[in-house]
C-alpha positions in Angstrom: 89.9 61.9 136.6 89.3 63.9 133.7 92.2 64.0 131.7 93.3 67.3 130.0 94.4 66.5 126.6 95.8 66.9 123.3 96.0 63.6 120.8 97.4 65.3 117.8 100.6 67.4 117.5 103.8 67.6 115.3 107.3 67.7 116.3 110.6 68.9 113.9 110.6 65.1 112.0 107.5 66.4 110.5 108.6 68.4 107.5 105.8 70.9 107.7 106.6 71.1 112.0 108.6 74.0 113.1 111.7 74.2 113.8 110.8 75.0 117.7 108.6 71.9 117.7 111.3 70.3 119.8 110.8 67.2 122.2 111.5 69.7 125.3 110.0 72.6 123.9 106.2 71.0 122.6 106.4 68.8 126.3 107.4 71.7 128.3 105.1 73.9 126.6 102.3 70.9 127.2 103.3 71.3 131.0 103.1 75.0 131.1 99.6 75.1 129.7 98.3 72.3 132.2 97.5 69.7 130.0 97.4 66.0 131.2 98.2 64.1 128.7 99.2 64.4 125.1 100.3 62.4 122.1 103.1 63.2 119.5 101.4 62.1 115.8 103.8 63.1 113.4 103.5 62.4 109.9 103.8 58.8 109.4 106.5 58.0 111.6 107.4 57.5 115.0 111.0 58.3 116.0 110.8 61.3 117.8 108.4 59.6 120.6 110.9 58.0 122.7 112.9 61.5 123.1 109.3 62.9 123.9 108.0 60.2 126.2 111.1 60.7 128.5 110.8 64.3 128.5 107.2 63.9 129.5 108.2 61.9 132.7 110.6 64.4 133.8 108.0 67.5 133.2 105.0 65.4 134.7 102.7 65.3 131.5 101.8 61.6 130.1 103.5 61.3 126.4 101.3 59.0 124.4 103.7 57.7 121.7 101.6 58.3 118.2 101.1 58.6 114.3 99.1 60.8 112.0 99.3 58.2 109.2 98.3 59.2 105.5 96.5 56.0 104.5 96.3 54.9 100.5 92.9 57.0 100.2 95.1 60.4 101.5 93.5 60.0 104.7 94.6 60.8 108.2 94.3 58.8 110.6 95.7 59.7 114.3 97.0 56.2 115.8 98.0 56.0 119.7 100.4 53.3 121.1 100.5 51.6 124.3 104.1 52.0 124.5 107.4 52.6 122.5 107.7 49.2 121.4 104.6 48.6 119.4 104.6 52.4 118.3 108.4 51.9 116.7 107.4 48.4 115.2 104.3 50.4 113.8 106.4 53.2 112.2 109.0 50.8 110.7 105.7 48.9 109.1 104.2 51.9 107.7 108.0 53.0 106.9 108.3 49.9 104.8 104.9 51.2 103.0 105.7 54.4 101.9 106.9 55.0 98.7 110.8 55.8 98.5 110.6 59.4 97.4 113.4 61.0 99.1 112.7 64.3 101.1 114.0 67.6 99.5 115.1 69.5 103.0 115.4 72.6 100.7 111.7 73.0 99.6 109.6 70.7 102.9 112.1 71.1 105.4 114.4 68.6 107.5 113.0 65.5 109.2 114.7 66.1 112.0 115.4 63.1 115.0 116.3 64.1 118.1 116.9 62.9 121.5 115.8 63.8 124.9 118.1 66.9 125.0 117.0 68.0 121.5 120.2 66.8 120.4 119.9 65.7 116.7 120.9 62.3 116.7 119.5 61.2 112.5 117.4 63.1 110.2 114.6 60.6 108.0 115.8 60.3 104.0 112.5 59.9 102.8 109.6 62.4 102.4 107.0 61.6 105.4 104.0 63.5 103.7 103.1 61.0 101.6 100.3 58.1 101.6 101.2 54.9 102.6 100.4 51.4 100.5 97.8 50.7 103.8 93.9 51.7 103.3 92.2 53.2 105.6 90.5 49.9 106.9 93.8 47.8 106.7 95.2 50.7 109.1 92.9 50.7 111.6 93.4 47.1 111.9 97.2 46.8 111.9 96.7 49.6 114.9 94.0 47.7 116.7 96.4 44.4 116.3 99.4 46.6 117.9 96.8 47.4 120.7 96.4 50.7 120.0 93.8 53.2 119.1 92.9 54.8 116.2 90.4 57.9 114.7 90.2 59.5 111.7 91.7 63.1 111.9 90.1 66.9 111.1 86.8 64.8 109.8 85.5 68.9 109.1 88.3 69.8 107.1 88.2 69.9 102.8 91.5 67.6 102.8 93.2 64.3 103.9 90.0 63.9 105.6 87.8 60.6 105.3 84.9 63.1 104.8 86.4 64.7 102.5 88.0 61.9 100.8 84.8 59.1 100.7 81.7 61.0 102.0 81.1 59.2 104.9 82.8 57.0 108.0 83.1 53.5 106.2 81.9 50.9 109.2 84.0 48.2 108.4 87.1 50.6 110.0 85.0 50.0 113.2 86.3 53.3 114.3 84.7 54.1 117.5 86.0 57.9 117.6 86.5 60.9 115.7 88.3 63.8 115.3 87.0 67.5 114.9 89.4 70.4 114.4 89.0 73.5 116.7 86.4 74.9 114.3 84.6 71.8 113.8 80.8 72.6 114.2 80.2 69.7 115.6 76.1 69.6 115.9 76.1 70.3 112.4 78.5 67.0 111.5 76.0 64.9 114.1 73.1 66.0 111.8 74.9 65.6 108.7 76.6 61.9 109.6 74.5 60.1 112.1 76.7 57.7 112.8 78.8 60.1 114.9 76.6 60.2 117.2 78.0 56.4 118.6 81.3 58.1 118.3 83.6 60.0 121.0 84.3 63.3 119.6 87.6 64.3 119.7 89.0 67.8 119.3 93.0 68.6 119.1 95.3 71.0 118.1 97.2 69.3 115.3 99.6 72.0 116.2 102.8 72.5 114.2 104.1 75.5 116.0 104.2 76.0 119.7 101.9 79.0 119.2 99.4 76.6 117.8 98.7 74.9 121.2 96.2 76.3 123.3 95.1 76.0 126.6 93.3 72.9 127.7 89.8 72.9 126.9 88.6 69.2 126.5 88.8 66.6 128.7 89.0 62.7 129.0 87.5 60.7 132.0 90.3 57.9 132.4 90.4 55.6 135.6 94.1 56.3 135.7 96.2 58.3 133.6 98.0 55.8 132.1 98.5 55.1 127.8 96.8 52.0 128.4 93.6 53.4 130.2 93.4 56.2 128.0 93.3 53.8 124.8 91.0 52.0 126.3 88.6 55.0 126.7 88.7 55.8 123.2 88.1 52.7 121.9 85.4 51.9 124.0 82.3 51.2 121.8 79.1 53.6 122.6 
């Protein structure tokens, strides 16, 4: 099937995520828009994924637990995990690798952990918009060891992207896919960076607000609509 996807969006757990981005709101908005599969990818944490996965089961949308990991080089990388157990394992490892800088809710906003009813069950105390100790290559290897998929985020952007930080995509990271923002010029990127010609190019919303979730316009061919099958296709070498 050709699955309508968005693999990059944030909830209220991300300090830059709008208060309306609760698990129920974002998953049900995806259902109304007609998505088949989405991923919740908060900054450096998967703690709202359990709620989003449960809401997705009720709404008929596959929710893949994920994370937007910020590497030691200040590069954003989208990570998708096959199940909640491994997502929460990654979440714990990344938290241990984060600097113990407390969040300042009055500046960055609260980092709220919610249940499937959008009730608050906790709050992340360390600031999530910092880099962890893992390098890009180390983080990619860690995600693969957890049977997940990972790819550099919004490579066309001038900040927090692999091209902005390093000028090229390092082969030792062994990426099979890369993400371009909605306005990214794919032909220009392919011309400037031939390594991308052998990679799957994905477009995601990186939504922090409900109004930033567009109608589906990107499709991924998958044999079955499961997290494992989506991950397998993304990790497939071309």
